[in-house]
C-alpha distance (Angstrom), angle and dihedral (degrees) to the residues before:
residue distance angle dihedral
M1 . . .
E2 3.74 . .
Y3 3.78 128.9 .
E4 3.81 127.6 -157.2
Y5 3.74 114.2 -138.8
N6 3.82 93.7 -139.4
S7 3.78 93.0 58.5
R8 3.78 122.9 107.5
I9 3.79 127.0 -130.2
S10 3.81 91.9 -114.9
N11 3.87 90.1 59.0
L12 3.78 92.1 58.3
N13 3.83 126.8 91.8
R14 3.83 121.7 -128.5
G15 3.76 94.2 -98.5
E16 3.75 91.6 55.0
L17 3.88 93.0 46.8
S18 3.88 91.0 52.1
E19 3.89 91.5 52.2
L20 3.84 96.0 38.3
W21 3.80 93.2 102.7
R22 3.93 88.3 57.3
L23 3.79 96.4 44.9
L24 3.82 101.4 48.6
P25 3.84 129.4 60.2
P26 3.94 114.5 -125.4
E27 3.79 92.6 -102.7
E28 3.81 95.1 54.6
L29 3.85 90.7 41.9
N30 3.82 90.1 53.3
E31 3.80 90.3 50.1
L32 3.80 91.8 49.4
I33 3.83 91.1 51.6
K34 3.77 93.6 49.6
K35 3.89 92.8 52.9
S36 3.82 96.0 44.4
N37 3.78 126.6 94.2
D38 3.78 128.1 -123.4
K39 3.80 92.8 -94.3
E40 3.77 95.0 51.9
L41 3.83 92.3 47.4
S42 3.78 91.2 51.8
L43 3.81 89.4 47.6
L44 3.83 90.7 51.9
V45 3.75 97.0 48.9
G46 3.83 89.9 45.2
H47 3.87 91.7 57.8
L48 3.82 99.7 41.1
P49 3.93 118.9 101.1
E50 3.77 122.1 -128.9
K51 3.73 92.7 -92.8
G52 3.78 91.5 48.8
I53 3.90 92.1 53.5
Q54 3.77 90.4 49.1
V55 3.85 92.9 49.7
L56 3.83 90.8 43.6
I57 3.77 95.6 51.0
S58 3.78 90.9 45.4
N59 3.75 96.3 54.1
L60 3.87 97.2 44.2
N61 3.78 117.7 124.2
E62 3.82 121.8 -153.0
D63 3.78 97.2 -89.3
A64 3.70 95.6 44.7
A65 3.81 94.1 45.3
N66 3.86 93.7 49.9
R67 3.84 90.3 46.4
L68 3.84 92.1 49.7
F69 3.85 99.0 45.0
S70 3.76 93.0 41.0
S71 3.76 91.7 57.6
L72 3.78 102.0 42.0
S73 3.79 124.0 90.3
S74 3.73 121.2 -114.1
R75 3.82 92.9 -108.3
T76 3.86 91.6 52.0
I77 3.86 91.0 46.1
N78 3.79 91.4 53.7
K79 3.88 89.2 46.4
V80 3.86 92.4 50.1
L81 3.87 92.8 48.0
L82 3.86 91.6 48.9
L83 3.86 89.4 58.5
C84 3.84 92.9 43.7
S85 3.85 122.9 105.9
V86 3.77 122.4 -127.0
S87 3.76 93.0 -103.7
A88 3.78 90.9 53.7
L89 3.82 92.8 49.1
A90 3.87 91.4 49.5
K91 3.83 87.9 55.2
L92 3.88 94.4 55.6
P93 3.76 99.2 72.9
R94 3.78 90.3 52.4
V95 3.85 97.0 51.4
L96 3.79 100.6 33.8
S97 3.71 122.8 87.9
R98 3.83 119.3 -123.0
E99 3.82 92.6 -102.8
N100 3.77 95.4 48.6
L101 3.81 92.0 42.8
I102 3.80 89.5 55.8
R103 3.89 88.9 47.1
V104 3.86 89.9 52.5
I105 3.77 93.7 48.7
R106 3.79 90.6 49.7
S107 3.80 93.7 46.6
T108 3.84 95.3 50.9
S109 3.77 128.6 84.2
S110 3.82 119.6 -114.1
D111 3.83 97.2 -97.3
V112 3.84 93.2 50.0
R113 3.85 89.3 44.2
D114 3.82 91.3 51.9
R115 3.87 90.5 49.3
L116 3.80 88.8 49.5
L117 3.80 95.0 50.9
K118 3.80 92.2 45.0
T119 3.79 90.9 59.9
L120 3.86 89.6 63.9
P121 3.84 122.4 93.7
I122 3.81 118.7 -114.1
E123 3.79 93.7 -107.0
D124 3.94 89.9 54.8
R125 3.81 95.2 51.8
H126 3.81 91.0 77.5
M127 3.75 88.3 62.0
I128 3.79 90.7 49.7
L129 3.80 88.9 47.8
E130 3.76 90.6 54.6
I131 3.74 90.4 48.0
T132 3.90 91.5 51.4
E133 3.81 91.8 46.9
E134 3.81 90.3 53.6
Q135 3.90 87.7 54.1
T136 3.72 113.8 73.7
D137 3.76 94.3 -164.0
L138 3.79 94.7 62.5
E139 3.87 113.4 104.7
D140 3.67 120.3 -107.0
N141 3.72 92.2 -126.8
Y142 3.90 89.3 66.2
K143 3.89 88.6 57.9
H144 3.63 89.6 52.1
Y145 3.79 92.4 43.2
L146 3.81 91.7 56.3
T147 3.87 95.3 49.6
Q148 3.83 121.2 108.0
K149 3.81 90.5 -129.6
F150 3.78 92.6 59.9
E151 3.63 93.1 49.2
N152 3.81 95.0 55.4
S153 3.75 96.7 47.8
I154 3.78 125.6 98.9
E155 3.75 90.6 -136.2
K156 3.73 89.5 56.8
D157 3.81 91.8 57.8
A158 3.83 91.7 49.2
F159 3.76 91.9 44.9
E160 3.79 90.5 46.6
R161 3.76 91.8 49.7
I162 3.85 93.1 49.7
K163 3.82 91.2 41.6
E164 3.77 90.7 46.2
L165 3.80 90.2 54.7
E166 3.67 91.6 49.1
D167 3.72 95.1 44.5
K168 3.75 89.6 46.8
E169 3.74 91.1 54.5
R170 3.75 91.5 48.3
Y171 3.72 90.8 45.2
L172 3.71 93.1 53.2
E173 3.77 90.6 48.8
R174 3.71 92.4 51.8
R175 3.74 91.9 42.3
Q176 3.68 89.2 51.7
R177 3.79 92.1 50.4
A178 3.80 89.8 48.2
R179 3.79 89.1 52.1
E180 3.83 90.1 48.6
E181 3.72 90.5 50.2
Q182 3.81 90.9 48.0
L183 3.80 91.6 48.2
A184 3.78 89.5 45.3
E185 3.92 89.2 55.5
Q186 3.81 90.7 47.1
L187 3.82 89.7 48.0
E188 3.76 90.7 51.7
H189 3.79 89.7 47.2
L190 3.84 88.8 52.8
R191 3.80 91.7 48.5
N192 3.69 89.8 51.9
Q193 3.76 91.9 50.6
I194 3.83 90.2 47.8
S195 3.80 89.7 49.7
V196 3.83 91.1 50.2
A197 3.80 91.7 45.9
E198 3.80 91.7 49.0
K199 3.79 90.6 49.6
D200 3.77 90.5 48.6
F201 3.84 91.0 48.2
H202 3.79 92.1 50.8
Q203 3.82 90.0 48.5
R204 3.78 91.0 51.3
Q205 3.76 91.7 45.9
N206 3.69 91.9 50.8
K207 3.81 89.7 48.8
L208 3.72 92.2 47.0
K209 3.88 88.7 51.5
S210 3.75 90.1 49.1
I211 3.84 90.4 50.9
E212 3.89 93.4 47.1
S213 3.82 88.0 49.6
S214 3.81 94.0 50.4
Y215 3.89 89.8 46.4
A216 3.79 90.5 48.9
K217 3.85 89.7 50.6
R218 3.70 90.6 46.7
E219 3.83 91.6 49.3
L220 3.83 90.1 51.9
E221 3.86 90.3 50.2
L222 3.79 90.0 50.4
K223 3.78 92.4 49.9
E224 3.80 90.3 48.4
N225 3.76 89.8 49.7
I226 3.82 92.3 49.1
R227 3.75 90.8 49.7
Q228 3.77 91.6 50.6
L229 3.83 91.1 47.5
Q230 3.92 90.6 48.6
E231 3.84 89.0 49.2
E232 3.78 91.9 49.5
H233 3.79 91.2 45.6
Q234 3.75 91.4 48.8
K235 3.85 87.5 49.5
Q236 3.69 92.5 50.8
V237 3.86 88.7 47.6
Q238 3.82 90.5 53.6
E239 3.80 91.4 48.2
K240 3.67 90.9 51.9
I241 3.85 91.4 47.3
E242 3.86 89.3 50.2
I243 3.81 90.5 50.7
K244 3.78 106.9 31.9
V245 3.78 102.9 34.1
P246 3.87 95.1 59.5
E247 3.82 88.7 47.5
F248 3.80 90.4 49.8
V249 3.75 95.0 45.2
K250 3.89 91.6 45.4
S251 3.82 91.8 51.5
A252 3.81 94.6 43.4
V253 3.84 91.6 47.4
E254 3.89 89.7 49.4
V255 3.77 90.9 51.5
L256 3.81 95.0 46.2
D257 3.80 92.1 43.6
N258 3.84 90.5 53.4
K259 3.82 92.2 46.1
E260 3.86 89.6 46.7
K261 3.78 90.8 54.2
E262 3.75 93.4 43.5
F263 3.81 93.1 50.6
S264 3.83 91.7 44.3
D265 3.88 91.0 53.0
K266 3.83 90.9 48.8
S267 3.80 91.2 48.1
R268 3.74 90.5 50.8
N269 3.81 91.8 48.6
W270 3.79 93.9 47.8
N271 3.82 91.0 48.5
L272 3.82 89.3 50.7
Q273 3.77 89.9 51.4
G274 3.82 90.5 48.6
S275 3.77 90.5 50.9
F276 3.86 89.8 48.7
A277 3.82 90.9 48.4
L278 3.70 90.5 47.6
G279 3.76 90.4 51.9
L280 3.80 92.8 48.9
A281 3.86 88.3 50.6
I282 3.82 91.6 54.1
T283 3.73 92.8 44.0
S284 3.91 89.9 48.1
A285 3.77 91.2 51.2
I286 3.78 93.3 50.5
G287 3.85 91.3 45.6
A288 3.79 89.6 48.9
L289 3.78 91.1 54.3
I290 3.78 93.9 48.5
Y291 3.81 92.6 45.9
G292 3.78 91.2 48.0
G293 3.86 91.5 48.8
F294 3.74 91.2 49.5
A295 3.91 92.9 46.5
F296 3.83 91.2 52.3
H297 3.80 92.1 50.4
T298 3.83 96.9 47.9
A299 3.85 96.0 38.7
S300 3.89 119.4 90.9
K301 3.66 118.0 -114.3
E302 3.83 94.3 -115.0
N303 3.87 92.0 57.1
I304 3.75 93.4 53.1
D305 3.83 110.5 94.5
W306 3.76 139.1 139.4
F307 3.81 93.1 -85.8
F308 3.78 92.6 54.8
F309 3.82 91.7 45.7
S310 3.87 90.2 48.0
F311 3.89 91.5 49.6
L312 3.69 92.6 53.0
L313 3.77 92.5 47.5
L314 3.83 94.5 45.6
K315 3.82 93.2 50.1
G316 3.86 91.3 52.7
L317 3.76 93.7 44.4
V318 3.89 94.5 47.8
V319 3.84 92.1 51.4
V320 3.91 92.1 45.5
T321 3.73 91.6 45.4
L322 3.75 96.0 51.5
F323 3.74 92.2 48.7
G324 3.85 88.8 47.4
A325 3.79 92.9 50.8
W326 3.81 90.4 49.2
A327 3.73 89.7 49.7
K328 3.85 93.3 50.7
H329 3.78 92.4 45.6
A330 3.73 91.0 49.7
Y331 3.95 91.4 48.1
N332 3.86 89.0 48.7
L333 3.75 94.0 53.9
G334 3.70 92.8 42.6
N335 3.84 90.7 54.1
A336 3.79 90.1 47.5
Y337 3.86 93.0 51.9
M338 3.77 90.3 46.1
H339 3.79 90.2 51.2
E340 3.83 91.3 51.5
S341 3.76 89.5 46.0
L342 3.96 89.0 54.6
K343 3.71 89.8 47.8
R344 3.80 93.3 55.7
S345 3.87 88.8 46.7
D346 3.81 89.1 54.5
R347 3.81 91.8 48.5
M348 3.73 90.0 52.2
H349 3.70 89.4 51.4
A350 3.84 90.8 51.4
I351 3.79 93.0 48.1
N352 3.81 91.6 48.8
F353 3.78 88.8 49.1
G354 3.89 89.9 53.0
K355 3.84 89.5 49.0
L356 3.80 90.0 51.0
Y357 3.82 89.9 51.5
L358 3.82 91.0 50.7
E359 3.74 91.7 49.2
V360 3.77 92.3 51.0
Y361 3.86 99.8 40.0
G362 3.71 101.2 21.2
N363 3.78 99.4 131.9
D364 3.90 92.2 51.8
V365 3.83 97.3 45.3
S366 3.84 112.8 117.4
Q367 3.81 129.6 -167.9
S368 3.77 92.4 -94.7
D369 3.82 90.4 51.2
M370 3.70 91.5 52.3
K371 3.76 90.8 52.4
A372 3.77 92.5 48.3
I373 3.80 93.3 50.0
F374 3.87 98.7 51.0
E375 3.80 106.5 21.9
N376 3.76 99.7 78.5
W377 3.86 103.5 44.0
N378 3.81 94.7 87.0
L379 3.79 103.1 32.3
D380 3.81 94.8 94.6
S381 3.77 96.1 80.7
D382 3.74 99.7 155.4
S383 3.83 106.6 136.9
A384 3.91 125.2 -148.8
F385 3.85 89.6 -136.6
T386 3.81 89.4 71.0
K387 3.79 87.4 63.7
V388 3.80 95.2 57.8
Q389 3.86 105.4 94.0
P390 3.79 123.5 -156.8
T391 3.85 89.5 -131.7
N392 3.86 89.0 69.3
F393 3.74 90.2 68.8
E394 3.79 101.1 50.3
P395 3.85 116.9 107.9
K396 3.72 98.6 -124.4
V397 3.79 91.9 161.7
V398 3.75 89.7 67.5
E399 3.81 92.0 54.1
Q400 3.80 90.3 51.2
V401 3.75 91.9 50.1
T402 3.80 91.8 48.2
Q403 3.81 89.9 53.0
M404 3.81 90.7 49.2
I405 3.86 92.1 50.2
A406 3.82 89.8 50.1
A407 3.75 88.5 53.0
V408 3.71 94.2 49.8
S409 3.77 91.7 47.0
R410 3.72 90.9 53.9
A411 3.84 91.1 50.3
S412 3.81 91.6 46.4
S413 3.79 90.9 51.4
K414 3.72 92.9 49.9
Q415 3.73 92.5 48.4
N416 3.93 91.8 51.8
A417 3.71 90.4 49.6
E418 3.81 93.2 55.2
S419 3.74 92.5 46.6
K420 3.91 97.3 54.0
P421 3.85 97.7 73.5
């Protein structure tokens, strides 16, 4: 807690007033007392605890002490002095003016008055005696109490002892009542603080509930907006599906149908070429047999040898092999084109099935369903042309016949060499 020196007592709350004696040094506290009015000084004294009153009275200078005790009521002065320590009471006659000291003595009860007078040294008691003699309302027993004769008598000691005990008892009772009043004021102050705190707590709680209610309402509004946006988005997706998917299916089916027809025509053409080549191979084989038989019958026996026989055989086999290779190649390509044509037909079937699914369940189709329907129809891209190997077209029969002719030639040369000797 911080305190500004220029503040007034009336601007401080109760908690600050009860701790003011701790917060301010004696010089600033005296200055604050001097510039305060009577109501503010009474308010300050009413909120100070017992320790605070003792510290305040002990640190008063002359100006502050006269200002304070000249403004307080008699009841408040008596209450303050009841709570003062002996050292604080001993300081008052030195800092108070004659007028204020008389006022203090008049305002206090007898036990407080006795304690205040006993704090004075013997040489100062004559001054107090003169003051009491000037005041007609002072009791005669105090005049006797202040005389030198009464001090020196044994009866005075016994009387003082008895009176001291009685006064002490009354003093303790009054002091206890003063403490109870002080505690009651502090208790009332605490109750007020609790009441203010509870009121503030309820206000904050109501404000928090209001904020929570507004947040909950806002959350419901946001959820409703999100739901509407999702419905609108779903509606737009369905509209796009109804518009775009038929266009896509139509274009894809048209392309696949054209490809299927193209591959089917090519397959038919290559199969026709294979059949034609196969017919030529058969015709060539028959022609070669007829020509060979005719050549054997017309040739003389001396001209027929292994070389002549091999030449005729090789010529026939070469022609037949070439036509056979052509037929095989044509059939392989025809099968490949037919395979591709069937693949396009299967893809058209898959796309048409997806179109049927969309037409039946179009309102319930999501993005993932769309992907699942159309993503796998074109993944099987294995082509039949990759299975046609170049080795299938090589005329290996010609190589084998060539090897056979070379072997026969070597055997014939060896036989001729043996027959010459």
